[in-house]
C-alpha positions as CSV (number, residue, x, y, z in Angstrom):
1,X,-15.0,73.3,-55.0
2,X,-18.7,74.1,-54.7
3,X,-21.1,72.8,-57.3
4,X,-22.0,76.4,-58.4
5,X,-18.3,77.2,-59.0
6,X,-17.9,73.9,-60.8
7,X,-20.8,74.8,-63.1
8,X,-19.3,78.2,-63.8
9,X,-16.0,76.5,-64.8
10,X,-17.9,74.1,-66.9
11,X,-19.6,76.9,-68.7
12,X,-16.1,78.3,-69.5
13,X,-15.3,75.0,-71.1
14,X,-13.1,73.7,-68.4
15,X,-12.6,69.9,-69.1
16,X,-11.8,69.1,-65.5
17,X,-15.1,70.7,-64.4
18,X,-16.9,68.7,-67.1
19,X,-15.3,65.5,-65.9
20,X,-16.3,66.2,-62.3
21,X,-19.9,67.0,-63.2
22,X,-20.0,63.9,-65.4
23,X,-18.8,61.7,-62.5
24,X,-21.5,63.4,-60.2
25,X,-24.5,62.9,-62.5
26,X,-23.8,60.3,-65.2
27,X,-25.1,57.3,-63.2
28,X,-28.4,59.0,-62.5
29,X,-28.8,60.4,-66.0
30,X,-28.2,56.9,-67.5
31,X,-30.7,55.4,-65.1
32,X,-33.4,57.9,-66.1
33,X,-32.7,57.3,-69.8
34,X,-32.8,53.5,-69.2
35,X,-36.2,53.9,-67.4
36,X,-37.6,55.3,-70.6
37,X,-36.0,53.2,-73.3
38,X,-35.3,50.0,-71.4
39,X,-32.0,49.2,-73.1
40,X,-29.0,49.5,-70.9
41,X,-26.4,49.6,-73.6
42,X,-28.3,52.2,-75.7
43,X,-28.9,54.2,-72.5
44,X,-25.2,54.5,-72.0
45,X,-24.7,55.8,-75.5
46,X,-27.5,58.3,-75.1
47,X,-26.1,59.4,-71.8
48,X,-22.8,60.2,-73.6
49,X,-24.8,62.1,-76.2
50,X,-26.6,64.1,-73.4
51,X,-23.2,65.1,-71.9
52,X,-22.0,66.2,-75.3
53,X,-25.1,68.3,-75.7
54,X,-24.7,70.0,-72.4
55,X,-21.1,70.7,-73.2
56,X,-22.0,72.3,-76.5
57,X,-24.9,74.2,-75.0
58,X,-23.4,75.0,-71.6
59,X,-24.1,78.7,-72.1
60,X,-27.8,78.0,-72.3
61,X,-28.0,77.0,-68.7
62,X,-29.5,79.7,-66.5
63,X,-29.3,79.1,-62.7
64,X,-32.2,81.5,-62.2
65,X,-34.5,79.1,-64.1
66,X,-33.7,76.0,-62.1
67,X,-31.1,73.6,-60.8
68,X,-28.3,72.3,-63.0
69,X,-29.3,68.7,-62.5
70,X,-32.9,69.5,-63.5
71,X,-31.6,71.1,-66.7
72,X,-29.5,68.0,-67.5
73,X,-32.4,65.7,-66.6
74,X,-34.8,67.5,-69.0
75,X,-32.2,67.2,-71.8
76,X,-31.8,63.5,-71.0
77,X,-35.5,62.9,-70.8
78,X,-36.1,64.6,-74.2
79,X,-33.2,62.7,-75.7
80,X,-34.7,59.4,-74.5
81,X,-38.2,60.3,-75.8
82,X,-36.7,61.2,-79.1
83,X,-35.0,57.8,-79.2
84,X,-38.3,56.1,-78.3
85,X,-40.1,57.8,-81.1
86,X,-37.4,57.2,-83.7
87,X,-38.1,54.6,-86.5
88,X,-34.9,52.7,-85.7
89,X,-35.9,52.2,-82.1
90,X,-39.4,51.2,-83.0
91,X,-38.1,48.6,-85.5
92,X,-35.7,47.1,-83.0
93,X,-38.4,46.7,-80.4
94,X,-41.1,45.1,-82.7
95,X,-40.4,41.6,-81.5
96,X,-40.0,42.2,-77.8
97,X,-42.5,40.6,-75.5
98,X,-45.0,42.7,-73.6
99,X,-43.5,42.0,-70.2
100,X,-40.4,44.1,-71.2
101,X,-42.6,47.2,-71.3
102,X,-44.5,47.0,-68.0
103,X,-43.7,46.7,-64.4
104,X,-40.6,48.8,-64.6
105,X,-40.5,49.6,-60.9
106,X,-41.3,46.1,-59.8
107,X,-38.6,44.5,-61.9
108,X,-35.6,46.7,-61.1
109,X,-34.3,47.0,-57.5
110,X,-31.4,49.0,-58.9
111,X,-33.7,51.5,-60.5
112,X,-35.5,52.1,-57.2
113,X,-32.1,53.0,-55.7
114,X,-31.4,55.4,-58.4
115,X,-34.8,57.1,-58.2
116,X,-34.3,57.5,-54.5
117,X,-30.9,59.1,-55.0
118,X,-32.4,61.8,-57.2
119,X,-35.0,62.4,-54.6
120,X,-38.1,61.4,-56.4
121,X,-39.4,59.0,-53.7
122,X,-39.8,62.0,-51.3
123,X,-41.4,64.1,-54.0
124,X,-44.1,61.6,-54.9
125,X,-44.8,60.8,-51.2
126,X,-48.4,61.6,-50.5
127,X,-49.5,62.0,-54.2
128,X,-52.6,60.3,-55.3
129,X,-52.2,57.0,-57.3
130,X,-53.6,58.8,-60.3
131,X,-50.8,61.4,-60.1
132,X,-48.1,58.8,-59.7
133,X,-49.5,56.9,-62.7
134,X,-49.6,60.0,-64.9
135,X,-46.1,61.0,-64.0
136,X,-44.8,57.5,-64.6
137,X,-46.5,57.3,-68.0
138,X,-45.6,60.8,-69.2
139,X,-42.2,61.4,-67.7
140,X,-40.6,58.0,-67.3
141,X,-42.2,55.9,-70.0
142,X,-42.3,58.6,-72.6
143,X,-46.0,58.6,-73.4
144,X,-47.6,61.6,-75.0
145,X,-50.7,63.1,-73.4
146,X,-52.7,61.7,-76.3
147,X,-51.3,58.2,-75.7
148,X,-52.0,58.4,-72.0
149,X,-55.6,59.5,-72.8
150,X,-56.0,56.3,-74.9
151,X,-54.2,54.1,-72.4
152,X,-56.4,55.3,-69.5
153,X,-59.5,55.7,-71.6
154,X,-59.9,59.2,-70.3
155,X,-60.5,62.4,-72.3
156,X,-57.3,64.3,-73.0
157,X,-58.7,67.4,-71.3
158,X,-59.1,65.5,-68.1
159,X,-55.5,64.2,-68.5
160,X,-54.2,67.7,-68.9
161,X,-56.2,69.0,-65.9
162,X,-55.0,66.1,-63.7
163,X,-51.4,66.7,-64.8
164,X,-51.6,70.4,-63.9
165,X,-53.0,69.4,-60.5
166,X,-50.3,66.8,-60.0
167,X,-47.6,69.2,-60.9
168,X,-49.0,71.7,-58.4
169,X,-48.9,69.0,-55.7
170,X,-45.3,68.1,-56.7
171,X,-44.3,71.8,-56.3
172,X,-45.7,71.8,-52.8
173,X,-43.6,68.8,-52.0
174,X,-40.5,70.5,-53.3
175,X,-40.9,73.4,-50.8
């Protein structure tokens, strides 16, 4: 069965289609969530939540607006960022050492494999280091633009302009 047919069945609330899609995407979705919140157990829980959300909101997916995986990925990313910003998460992380928050790519060979499987390595190829850093902070580490501005000691307007430019470069790499 083609993925498009599977998605249509999923939107009709077919449990078998849901199971197949879950098996196709869960590992990558959990990896992306874990990249942001850095807690493997909690990432698994949030991954389950993401799949419940997409089941409940399956009729919101519109193929003309983007790929199915991208739709799930955005829901997962938003869920992870919401978790990061929650008071419960902040209270649990108060006593963690700084090294658990930095060097995410250097410390996880497994993560690099997951990133490569979702095609990000080829997309960021050729991007300037500034773009890679911005994308890492904003999309993988869950920073807001304001937080990136403070972190990089750069005006927020410059951050926004660079981000637009970086997204344009990414779009060129997609084509």
